[in-house]
Phi, psi and omega in degrees: 000079183300332187281346198296313183294324179295335182264015188304326187265003183286136178289137182266162351284156175205164172254142173230136176244126180270099181295324177298322179294317180301316182291318181294321178302312182299318180293325178295320179296323177295324178294327182283318184279339180080180188284345186272355181234128180265173182232130176241130179263121176278106190291347176300337180288329177190094179302334184292341183275343186309308184294342184266343186237350187300332182283343185252001167246168184277329180199169176242127177276130184239121189246003180204168180292325178295321175296320180298316182292331172301307182299321177298319185294320184277354175081031175297129176302140180303325180296340179270355185271130172241100189278110183237203176110139181288336184240115174238110177293138179309315181293327181292311183291330174293325171301311180297315181297320179297318180292316187272339174055043175076007183277344176268182173249146186229129175276156172235114180270349180200165176306321178297319179294318175305313182296319181299317177291313181301317182294319181295321180300312183295315185298323184256002180049047178244120176297142177228155178249114185253145175237097173298141181258125179271130184282153170260008181110000176263200185278358184264142175076194186231157180287175187295320181289328176289321178296322180296321177294320180299313181301323178290315180298320178296324180303327184263005184263125185287347183237009180245126172242127169277106183269341181195175176244132181251133177213129177205123186255341184155173186239177182054047174279126192267357171211165188277353183301311177300316180301312180299321180293320177301311179301324176292321179293317180297325180296322177298315181294318179290338172290323182284336179234082183290161173090004174273118193286342189211145171247119170268109191238125176260103180293336178069036185298141182288150162243111179273106187279355193239021172229144183290343180253028187299324185293316184295320180293321180291330177286332176292319175297320179298319182294315177303315179298315177294327179288321175293321175301323179292342177277348182297149172278346178299126184269359179281180181277145182241134175241127173274124178261122185216142177243287179303322182294332178273323191265335192306311194283351184269358187250152180222146174235127185243128180225152189252143175289127180247339179200149178222151181195165172246141180215118182051044177083358181258139170279123180243132179234136176248130180247164182278002176255214180159182186289350177281355181232354181220135181214129172250122179302121179093358177270132183242108174051044175070016184276353176245157187250105169286175176279122181232136173251156178246119181052035176083003185235170174295138184285174180268209188247340180296125188278139177228149165264127182246122182244153174273199189257010180272151176271064178213139177295347179277355180276068176250116181269320182211142176239129182047052184262129180286108183239345186088208175282127178246141178226154175303130184105338177297152182243132173262130178248112178272124183270165172063043179248023182283347181246119168076325195305317187283345179256342188259345182298156176278075200298328191264359180299130179065011176056033173289163179290157168275130185294159170289156177239134176233152174236153181218143159208166189299327184289313189256347184073203183274140172219145183280129177259332176207141180283156171295134183236130176288149181239359186299326178296329177293338177255014185264000000 
């Protein structure tokens, strides 16, 4: 954590994103998947990374109008935008199409979404590139017969090109078996419907927050997925769409010890953060142990129960975690919080503040991405 000493005076709690780590992780992923597979970053995992990583990925997946406005504000090139999302309001998609003038890529989640995009293209005589989304059986996308009908309609449309097929079934898949099965099924579909240049595939690779070798294991799964993709008879280009897998390891959440006590033989620590600001997928009431540093260093052996600042018994961050000697003012650094944590917390509970966000790299040092924000007026 090269940034930690530089951040010594920052008020807690706060988030820190190591941009150098994010970019190096992406470069390593590219080495693993090879030249035949592209990388798309799903910005819902962490929108603050977009300005820092868009040049080292092939595209950015945008799933809402709010995310689109973020990308417009930071000047993301239209060619880098992959417009997705289950809900596209007609006015919103028309605004996006007018802004991007067919330079972006657009998914179709339903026949209605396809018609909306196709009608705009015809009215404005602007070519568009569409990616029909094939469902895995959940609420997203369309079944095989409906996608096949969209392909027929697009073939007769003078301004619509089906540039790819989109498929994503879910996240945090803990073994490569499900991924391999999906790729095999997609291969069969693509053999039946030839001429689709690209497959946009979200493997949903797991990030195991509770084992010390989680990064290595996730990269092993990525290599297995790339190997399986290489076995497909499908001759087109494949792009892996990832959010958590790209963002998780670059993030840190820092919270400060504000009180300590003993109760029934247990060491208890109260910090100024809490479960409203940090979330690890799969963690239940502090019963699993993520990686945590104490004052930027490896912790000691004395076990502590760590609780947040909310008035609820559920605000448990760590149970029987070996931290060593704790004192008021010490800082706990939670690792692997780069994906979703700052966006998924129950942020408005008890009207606590939203923590500040910072980014760091060796060239520019620390810079503030978002100020600390009070929330009480929003609940008033």
